[in-house]
N, CA, C and O of each residue as an XYZ file, in Angstrom:
288
protein
N      13.024    -56.334     31.021
C      11.726    -56.182     31.618
C      10.767    -57.290     31.230
O      10.012    -57.783     32.069
N      10.790    -57.685     29.970
C       9.854    -58.715     29.514
C      10.091    -60.034     30.252
O       9.134    -60.729     30.595
N      11.340    -60.380     30.496
C      11.667    -61.620     31.206
C      11.088    -61.596     32.622
O      10.501    -62.582     33.068
N      11.248    -60.488     33.319
C      10.746    -60.362     34.693
C       9.228    -60.245     34.746
O       8.616    -60.572     35.763
N       8.625    -59.785     33.669
C       7.183    -59.512     33.640
C       6.329    -60.751     33.827
O       5.186    -60.645     34.272
N       6.851    -61.918     33.500
C       6.036    -63.131     33.615
C       5.565    -63.356     35.044
O       4.443    -63.815     35.258
N       6.401    -63.041     36.021
C       5.971    -63.172     37.425
C       4.856    -62.187     37.746
O       3.900    -62.537     38.438
N       4.969    -60.974     37.254
C       3.943    -59.955     37.506
C       2.609    -60.383     36.903
O       1.544    -60.180     37.486
N       2.701    -60.984     35.712
C       1.495    -61.333     34.975
C       0.803    -62.574     35.525
O      -0.242    -62.976     35.014
N       1.372    -63.183     36.557
C       0.680    -64.257     37.256
C      -0.589    -63.705     37.886
O      -1.633    -64.355     37.858
N      -0.503    -62.524     38.446
C      -1.665    -61.875     39.076
C      -2.211    -60.740     38.212
O      -3.418    -60.649     37.990
N      -1.321    -59.879     37.728
C      -1.709    -58.749     36.885
C      -1.825    -59.259     35.454
O      -0.821    -59.399     34.755
N      -3.032    -59.532     35.028
C      -3.252    -60.140     33.717
C      -2.797    -59.229     32.586
O      -2.800    -58.005     32.716
N      -2.407    -59.841     31.483
C      -1.883    -59.102     30.330
C      -2.940    -58.201     29.700
O      -2.603    -57.155     29.145
N      -4.199    -58.585     29.776
C      -5.273    -57.731     29.264
C      -5.495    -56.571     30.210
O      -4.903    -56.521     31.288
N      -6.326    -55.658     29.823
C      -6.563    -54.483     30.668
C      -7.761    -54.659     31.595
O      -8.237    -53.684     32.177
N      -8.257    -55.888     31.742
C      -9.379    -56.136     32.643
C      -8.934    -55.923     34.084
O      -7.829    -56.323     34.453
N      -9.764    -55.310     34.890
C      -9.472    -55.055     36.301
C     -10.514    -55.794     37.128
O     -11.599    -55.271     37.381
N     -10.187    -56.991     37.543
C     -11.105    -57.792     38.335
C     -10.558    -57.941     39.754
O     -10.333    -59.063     40.209
N     -10.346    -56.851     40.445
C      -9.825    -56.864     41.798
C      -8.330    -56.609     41.864
O      -7.837    -56.078     42.860
N      -7.609    -56.976     40.831
C      -6.170    -56.716     40.756
C      -5.981    -55.711     39.634
O      -6.331    -55.992     38.487
N      -5.432    -54.541     39.948
C      -5.334    -53.495     38.924
C      -4.405    -53.868     37.771
O      -3.418    -54.581     37.949
N      -4.741    -53.380     36.613
C      -3.901    -53.556     35.442
C      -2.663    -52.676     35.581
O      -2.735    -51.570     36.117
N      -1.544    -53.166     35.102
C      -0.312    -52.359     35.099
C       0.145    -52.090     33.674
O       1.256    -51.609     33.449
N      -0.714    -52.403     32.717
C      -0.420    -52.159     31.313
C      -0.528    -50.659     31.034
O      -1.495    -50.012     31.434
N       0.471    -50.121     30.346
C       0.516    -48.713     29.934
C       0.565    -47.733     31.107
O       0.162    -46.578     30.969
N       1.058    -48.193     32.260
C       1.263    -47.262     33.371
C       2.397    -46.313     33.017
O       3.355    -46.727     32.364
N       2.316    -45.062     33.428
C       3.474    -44.172     33.256
C       4.665    -44.744     34.042
O       4.513    -45.177     35.184
N       5.828    -44.739     33.427
C       7.006    -45.353     34.053
C       7.313    -44.782     35.429
O       7.616    -45.532     36.356
N       7.238    -43.459     35.573
C       7.542    -42.835     36.870
C       6.592    -43.334     37.958
O       7.026    -43.610     39.076
N       5.309    -43.451     37.643
C       4.325    -43.929     38.615
C       4.615    -45.370     39.023
O       4.499    -45.719     40.197
N       4.988    -46.201     38.064
C       5.313    -47.603     38.334
C       6.502    -47.682     39.290
O       6.458    -48.406     40.284
N       7.556    -46.941     38.987
C       8.768    -46.958     39.813
C       8.457    -46.472     41.225
O       8.905    -47.078     42.198
N       7.710    -45.406     41.348
C       7.355    -44.876     42.672
C       6.564    -45.902     43.466
O       6.833    -46.126     44.647
N       5.588    -46.525     42.817
C       4.763    -47.526     43.500
C       5.611    -48.707     43.962
O       5.465    -49.163     45.096
N       6.488    -49.205     43.109
C       7.298    -50.365     43.474
C       8.264    -50.048     44.615
O       8.475    -50.880     45.498
N       8.844    -48.863     44.602
C       9.736    -48.489     45.705
C       8.946    -48.291     46.999
O       9.457    -48.569     48.084
N       7.720    -47.821     46.895
C       6.870    -47.677     48.093
C       6.549    -49.056     48.673
O       6.538    -49.220     49.893
N       6.290    -50.039     47.825
C       6.084    -51.403     48.323
C       7.371    -51.940     48.942
O       7.338    -52.573     49.997
N       8.480    -51.692     48.300
C       9.781    -52.183     48.776
C      10.103    -51.630     50.163
O      10.694    -52.323     50.991
N       9.712    -50.377     50.409
C       9.978    -49.729     51.696
C       8.819    -49.914     52.683
O       8.824    -49.334     53.769
N       7.836    -50.719     52.302
C       6.649    -51.008     53.112
C       5.818    -49.757     53.426
O       5.166    -49.681     54.467
N       5.851    -48.787     52.519
C       5.022    -47.590     52.668
C       3.634    -47.829     52.099
O       2.676    -47.155     52.479
N       3.523    -48.794     51.181
C       2.228    -49.208     50.633
C       1.937    -50.597     51.197
O       2.765    -51.500     51.080
N       0.766    -50.769     51.806
C       0.471    -52.059     52.434
C      -0.067    -53.099     51.453
O      -1.143    -52.925     50.881
N       0.671    -54.155     51.270
C       0.222    -55.335     50.536
C       1.352    -56.354     50.651
O       2.374    -56.221     49.978
N       1.180    -57.369     51.497
C       2.284    -58.301     51.766
C       2.881    -58.965     50.517
O       4.099    -59.122     50.434
N       2.058    -59.351     49.562
C       2.585    -60.013     48.363
C       3.403    -59.030     47.537
O       4.503    -59.357     47.093
N       2.873    -57.830     47.329
C       3.611    -56.836     46.548
C       4.885    -56.400     47.271
O       5.899    -56.142     46.623
N       4.850    -56.313     48.589
C       6.061    -55.971     49.338
C       7.135    -57.038     49.136
O       8.305    -56.719     48.924
N       6.730    -58.300     49.202
C       7.675    -59.395     49.009
C       8.270    -59.359     47.597
O       9.478    -59.512     47.416
N       7.402    -59.156     46.603
C       7.884    -59.124     45.224
C       8.833    -57.947     44.991
O       9.881    -58.106     44.365
N       8.470    -56.781     45.490
C       9.296    -55.586     45.287
C      10.649    -55.701     45.977
O      11.658    -55.231     45.452
N      10.674    -56.320     47.143
C      11.938    -56.455     47.877
C      12.932    -57.346     47.141
O      14.139    -57.233     47.358
N      12.448    -58.221     46.281
C      13.321    -59.114     45.518
C      13.949    -58.416     44.319
O      14.880    -58.946     43.713
N      13.453    -57.234     43.972
C      13.929    -56.523     42.781
C      14.891    -55.404     43.149
O      14.718    -54.733     44.167
N      15.905    -55.208     42.316
C      16.779    -54.048     42.519
C      16.246    -52.887     41.667
O      15.289    -53.058     40.911
N      16.845    -51.747     41.789
C      16.380    -50.554     41.080
C      16.384    -50.704     39.568
O      15.482    -50.216     38.887
N      17.406    -51.382     39.041
C      17.492    -51.585     37.596
C      16.360    -52.497     37.103
O      15.790    -52.264     36.038
N      16.046    -53.520     37.874
C      14.960    -54.433     37.491
C      13.601    -53.730     37.551
O      12.747    -53.949     36.691
N      13.406    -52.894     38.558
C      12.160    -52.119     38.654
C      12.032    -51.189     37.453
O      10.958    -51.077     36.862
N      13.120    -50.526     37.093
C      13.100    -49.629     35.932
C      12.810    -50.401     34.644
O      12.079    -49.916     33.781
N      13.379    -51.601     34.513
C      13.141    -52.410     33.330
C      11.668    -52.821     33.244
O      11.081    -52.786     32.163
N      11.076    -53.207     34.358
C       9.653    -53.559     34.383
C       8.793    -52.340     34.035
O       7.826    -52.452     33.282
N       9.150    -51.185     34.583
C       8.404    -49.959     34.311
C       8.430    -49.644     32.818
O       7.407    -49.277     32.240
N       9.586    -49.786     32.203
C       9.709    -49.520     30.761
C       8.908    -50.532     29.956
O       8.249    -50.172     28.980
N       8.961    -51.791     30.358
C       8.238    -52.830     29.628
C       6.733    -52.600     29.719
O       6.060    -52.522     28.691
N       6.199    -52.492     30.924
C       4.754    -52.325     31.073
C       4.279    -50.975     30.557
O       3.159    -50.862     30.061
N       5.122    -49.944     30.670
C       4.769    -48.624     30.151
C       4.627    -48.612     28.643
O       3.881    -47.801     28.093
N       5.332    -49.498     27.975
C       5.291    -49.551     26.514
C       4.202    -50.433     25.937
O       4.024    -50.482     24.720
N       3.464    -51.138     26.802
C       2.387    -52.009     26.334
C       1.075    -51.249     26.261
O       0.845    -50.306     27.018
N       0.231    -51.666     25.355
C      -1.104    -51.071     25.276
C      -2.111    -52.113     24.905
O      -3.298    -51.810     24.788
């Protein structure tokens, strides 16, 4: 998860500041996975997030969820 997180942190900053782009630090893992699969299936509208989610498989999404869920 940490290896993949660098791409996420290009937009989602490592700090918990929310300046238009929501923080994903300390998100519950289940919520993260649900959100990413919704982007992957184009159920949540955001072209950049849809593109990013489509590049990830289920194991990579779970790894990101565990990584960001464990940060505070």
